[in-house]
N, C-alpha and C positions, 0 to 999 in steps of 0.2 A: 222266344229265345230257345235255341236248341241247347239244351244242357250239355254241358260237357259230359264224355263217357270215360270211365277208369277201368283198365284191364290189367290183371296181374298174373304172374306165373312163377313157378318154383324152378330153380336150377337144381342139379343133382346135389345130394348131401355130401358135405366135405368132412373129412376126419379131423378130429381134435388131436392135438399132441397128447401123448400118454399122460394119464392122470393116475398117479401111484398112491397106494394106500400103505403107509409105513415104509415105503421105499421098495416093497417086494411085489405085492400083487396089484395089478391094474383093476380098477373099478369102473363101472359104467359112468359116463358123464355126458351131459347134454348142454348145449348152448343155443339160444334162440335170439334171432333179431326179427323185428317186424317192419312191414312197409304198408303204405296204403292211406288214402285220404278218407276221412270219416264220412259216412253216407254212401261210400262205394264199396269196392272189394278190398278186404284186409287179407294179409298174408303173413304167415310165420315161416321163416327160413330157419331150418334146424340143422345143427351140426351135432354129430354123435360120435362116441368112442366107446369101444368095448361093450356094445349092446348087442344082444343076440337077435333082437327084433328091431324093426323100424320104429322110430319115435312116433308117438301119438300125440296129437295136439287137441286139446279140448278148450272151447270157448265159452265163457260164462259171463253173466252180468254181475252187478254189484251184490246181489243176494245169493249168488252161487248157482243160479238157474242156468242149466246148459243151453247155449244157443246153437251150437253145432260142433262137429268133430271134423278133423281133417286140417290140411295145410292152408286152407283159405276159407273165408266167410264173407257172404254178402251181408254188409252191416245192417242189422235190423233195428238197432237202437242208437243212432248217431248222436243223440243228445245226452247219452249217458256213457260212463267209462265202460270199457270192455277188457276183460282179462283172458289172455291165452296162456295155457300151461302145457308145456312139452314134457313128456316123460318117456323113459325107456329103462326097463329092468331095475326100477327103484330110483333112478336119478331123475331129478325134476328141475324145471326152471319156469318161473312165471314172469310175464310182463303185463302191465296195465296201461292200456291206451287211454289218453285223456279224451274228454268229450269233444264234440265237434265245435270248433271255434272260427272256422273260415266259411264265409258265405260270398256269393258273387252274383251280380246282375250281368248283363252282356258286356258292360264296360267299366265295372268298378268292383272292388273287394271291400267287405266289411268284416272286421274281426271283433269277436266277443272276448274281451279281456277277462283275465282271472278275477278282477274285482266287479265283474258284471257291468262294466261300461263298454262303450263301443268306439272303435277307431275305423275310419273309411277313407279310401282314396280312389282316384281314377277320374272318369268323366264327371265334372262337377255338376251337371244337370241330370245325370242318370245314376245317382247314388253315391258318387265320389265325394260330395261335400255335404256332411250332415250338420253344418254350423247352426242353422236355424233350429235344429232339433237337439242339439248336443246337450243342453241343459236338462233335457228329459230323458237322455239315454243312460240312466242308472237303473240298477236292479233289473237288468234285462235277462230274461231266461233263454230266449231263442230268437233267431232272426229268419225271416223268409225273404225271398227275392223274386221279383218279376223280371221282365226283360230290362226295365229301366228304373226300377225303384225298390227300396227296401221297407219292410215292415217289422218292427221289433216288438216282440210280446214280453211284457214286464211280468215280474213275480206277482203283482197285485191284479193281473188280469186286464190291465189297460194296454193300449197299443200306440206306438209312436212310429210315424212314417216319414220318409224323405226321398227325394229323387223327383223324377218327372211326374207332374201332376196328372198327366194323361195315362200314366202306367201304374197308378195306385200310390204315388208319392204324396198325395193329399187326401186324407181320409175325412175331410170336412163333410162330405155328402153322407157318411155313415154316422157322424156325430156321436150323439149319447149312446148309440147302439154298441160302440166299441168299449164295452166294460164287461167284466166277468168272462173274458175270452180264455179259452183253454188251448186253442190251436189256430194256426193261420196257414191256409193252403194257397200257394202262389199259382197265378196263371200267366198267360202271355203278357198282358198289359193290365192285370187286375189281381186282387186278392179276395179270398173268402175267409171270414172268421167264424170258427165254430164256438158257440158259448156253452157255458156250463149247463143251462137248462135245455140243451138240445137244438136251440134255434141257430140260424146262421144269418150273416149279413155280408154283403159284398161291396166293393168299391173299386174304382179304376175305370177302364173304358174298352171299347172295341171300335173297329172302323166300319163305316158304312161301305159294304163291299164294292158296289158299282158307282160310287160317287167319285167323280173325277177331281173334286177339290179336297179330297182326303178328310171328309167330315167324320166325326166320331160321335159316339153316344156313351152315356154313363152305364157302368155295369149294374147299377141299382135301379136304373130308370125302367127296365123291362120287368122288374120284380113287382107285380101287382100284390095287393094285400093277400089275395087268395094264394099266390105262388109262394109268398114269404111263409105263410102258414104250412105250406106242403113241403118246403125245404127244411127238413129237420133230421137230426141224427145223420149228418152227411158223412159218407164214407170216403168219397173221392169226388174231384171236380176237375173239369177241363175247360180251359179258356183259350180259344184260338183267335184268329185275326178279327172275326166278326160276330161271334156268338159264345154262349156259355152253356154248359150242361153239368148237372150234379147227379151223383148216384148216392142214394140213401141206404141206410142199414137193412131196409126191407126189400132191397133189389129194385126199387123203382127210380126212374131217371126223370128229372125235369130239365127243360131246356128253354132258353130265351135268347133274344138278341136280334140281329138283322133278319127281317122276314124273308129276304131272299135265301137265307141259310136255314131257318127253322120253320118257315111257313108251311112247308109240305110234309112235315114229319107225321108218321103214323103213330099216334099215342099208344095204340094197342101193343106196339113193338117195344115200348119202354117200360116193361114190367118183367119180373123174373130174370134181372140182369145181374151178372157176377163180375163183369169187367167193362169199363168205359175208357175209350181212347179217342184222341183226335189229332188230325193233321192241321195243316194251315187253314183249310176251308171247310172241312167236313168232320163228322163224328161217326163213330161205330160202336156198338155194344155187342158183347158176347152173352148169350142167354145161358141159363143154368142147363138147358137141355143140348147145348153144343151148337146151336144155330146162331147166326149173326145177322145184324141189320145195320144199315148205314144211312145217314142223311146229311143234307148240307147243300152247298152251292153247286155240287156236282162236278167241280173241277178235280177233285181228288178223292172220290170214293163213294159216289152215290151209285149203287149197283142196280143194273137192269135185271130182268128176269133171268137171263142166262147166267149172270153172276150169282144171283141169289140161290140158284139151284145148287151151287157148288159150296155154299156156306153152311155146311153141316159137319157134325163130328169134330168140332173145332176145340183145340186145347187152350190156345192163347192167340190174342190179336196183337199186331205191331203196326205202328203208324209211321209212315215216312213223310216227306214234305208234301207230296200231292198224291199219295197212294197208301194202301193198307196191304198187309200180308197176314194170312191166317195159317197158323201151324196146327195141323190136324193130329188126332190122337195116334194115327198110324204113321206119323213122322213125315207125311207129305205136306206140301205147301201150296196154297192158292193165293194169288195177289190180284188186286184190281185197283183202279183209280185213274186219275189224270185223263179224263175223257179227251180223246183227240190228241193227247200227248203221250203216246204209248211207251216212249223211251223212259218216262219218269217212274220206273218201278212197276208199271202196269203190265200185267201179263208176263209171266216168267218166260214164255216162248220157248226158245231152244233149251233154256236151262231147266225146263219143267220135268223132263225125264230124269234128271239127276237129283231132283229135290225129293229124295227119300231118306228115311232114317235121320231127319234133321233134329238136332238138339235145341238150338235156339237161333234167333235171327237178330241181326244188327241192321241199323238203318242210318241213312243220312238224308239229305234233302232231295237227292236224285237217284238213289239206288238202294238195293238190299244186298245183304251178304248173309247166307245161311251156313252155320257151322254144323257139320254132320257128326253122328256118333263115332265115326272112324277117324275124326280129326281133320277131315278135308273140308274145303270151303267152296260153295257155289255162289256166284255173284251174278246179279242181273240188274238192269236199269238203263239209265242214260248212257249210251255207248260212247258219247263224245266226252263225258266227264266222269261221273261216278263209277262207270264200268270200264273206263279206258285202261288199257295195259293189263287187264285181268287175264286174258288168254295167254299173254306171254309168260306169265308166272304161274298159271293154273297148276301145272304138274308139280310145282314146289310147294303148293299149299297143302301140306300134309303135316300131321302131328301138330295141329294148331291148338293152342290153349284158349285164345280168345282174340277178339277183334275190337279195334277202336275206330272212331270215325270223325273226320273233319266235315265240313259242310258238303264236300263233293269228292272225298277220297276216303279209302280204308287203309288200315294197317293191321297186320296179323302177327301175333307173338307166338313163336314156336316153342316147343317143349325144351329145345336146346338153348333158348335164350336169344336166338336170332330174330330178325324182324323182316317181313315182306310187305310192300305197299303197292297199291294201285289206285287208279282214279285220276282226277285232274291233277296234272304234274305239279303246277304251281302251289296247290294247296296240300301237298303232302303225298300225292300219288307217286312221285319219283323221289326215291330215297337213295339213289345211286351215289350221290356225293358223300354220304355218311355211312354207306353200307359197311364198310370195313370196321367202323366203330360200333355197329349194332350187334354186339355180342354180350353175353352175360346180362341181358336185360331181364329185369323182374316185373316191370310195369310199364304200361303205355298210357299216355294221357293226350288229350286233344282239345283245342278250341276249334273255331270254325275255319281257321286258316293254316294251322300248323299242328305238328305233332311233337311230343317231348317224351323220350324214353328214359326211364330211370334204371340205372345199372345196379347190380349187386354191391358194387364197390362204393355206391353213393354218388357217382358222377351222373351227368345228364347229357344226352345227345338230343338235339332238336333239328327239325327241318320243315320246310313249307315256305310260306310268305315271310321273307326275312324280317320286315318291320312289324309283323304281328306275332312274333314269337318263334318263328322258324330259324332265326339267327340268335344264338345265346352266347356267341363268342366274347362280347363285352363283359360277361359275368362268369365266364367259364372257370376262372380261378376260384370263384365263390361257390360254385356248384359242386361241393364236396360234402360227404356225410349226409346226403339228402335222404329223407325217409318218405316224404309225401309231396305231391305236386297238385295244385288246384289251378283252375283256369277260368277266364271270363271268355265268353263266346266270341267276342269281337276282336280278340288278339292279345290277351294277357295271360301270363303264367306267374304263379306264386309257389316257390319251393320252400318247404320247411325241413330244417335240419334236425338231427336226433336230439340235439341239445335245446331246441325250440328257436334258435336263430333262424333267420329267413332271408330270402332274396327274391327279387321279382325281375322279369324282363318282358319285352314285347311292346305293344303300342302304349304310348304315354296316356292316351285318353281311353285306354282299355284296362288300366290298372297295372301296366307294365313298369311303372316307375313309382316305388313306394317311398322315395326320398322325403317327401313332405311330412311323412309320419314317423320318421326314424327316431326323432326325439320323444315321441309319445308311446311307441310300440317297441318294446325291447325283445320280447319273445312270443311265440305262438306254441304253446306246449304240444309235444307230440306224445311222449310218455307222461303218465301221471307220476309225479315225482314225490319222493319222500322229503322230509324237513331238511335232510342233508343235501338235497338237490340232485340225488341220483335216481335213475328209474327204479320204481318199486319192483323188486325181484326177491322174494323170500329165499332165504338160504335153506338148503335141504341137506 
């Protein structure tokens, strides 16, 4: 499952009406509003008046530890409240965002309610129907989601699962091992639980890559007693179509699964690792010395000698559908993968000369988009889909703040709040029908098929496949005062208002219709509220 991606931007500051002290002298004043889905990018939009300097925003956790400074923050602690405080010339205002409460598989949403119980809806077999587990869904601390199942970690360290048994919805195979759990890491069709004693256990499945009948195997079946002993203090794990890999705290990687994927791995390359990534069929690691190594089925990233020679001085790795991209310390980029399918993001080709001074890279299933330090964008990949239309708007891709992606299209948010898109037209690459409404945008969201733009006034504009979230006209009147939008990959959107009320749209079997839980779920808190029901904001 390709997780959905959230991108936010700030419009220019607006002036407040005069704030007078004693009716004579104006005094500095600031007002702040916040946007963003927990677990993604959070943003504070600040209005100021009579301040000699720009307002400063400081983000802190519940203990007052500073998490970051500036108008936006990549959420580092989604399961905890976060406070943003804006100040200028002695004037201050704070807002406290509630912890994360929305989780999604590819086709369903699950909400962790304020009483620590759970409500879910969407595809009944892929996480939307927790009826068989509902009696156990109390005292829940957090939820993890694979492509088609949920796993809830309870306060007592036990785990409750529901959804497709082939995707981790049935943890029977893990049995008594699922106790004293401290964290759950989701994979494509599986989960890995980290326990208090440093050990780990996994459940779910993967597919036999070259089996025409679609055979699967258990995530735990390849974990020999020796491997179980080696998989300790797990820092990260990747589960793709046919195999698994874990990175431990010492920088060692263990991998298991379909032998066509992991059978030829060079074990000497799986030490001294600081980053582990995976695409649909392959894995790649970034070593502490800046070199990289990849292994797998070879469809999307098994490098030959000529590729390996270029995998040096790397800062970060990015995984696409069937390819990888390496961002080097000097700001250049090298990509490889999709043997025999050069379009799929493999080899930047004509774009290579422009790939300098790159700040970050965005991916979808068929292409890459690099955001440069100067705010311009370079895109390459499948010319017929992910890269379609790029050349026509290339000259306009300036002053870009961020980029969002559906499965085969990109959308870029500019500093002035306007939006440009390219890629497969049906899946959001063509935004011409809503272009006039794409102004004042502060955030972009996407599922695999459609985009949703959140405007500063709290309204929403969507485009892409109509039935999968691209057409929100049926709920347009309800899309007011929105502060965050969440998505399910296969075509659902869920919007949360400032007061915690919510509205969904998109595919019925992708979580786009929340009517079935309307009586059980009244609100999804956005702000952490006081007893009076108002957002917590200390008076200064």
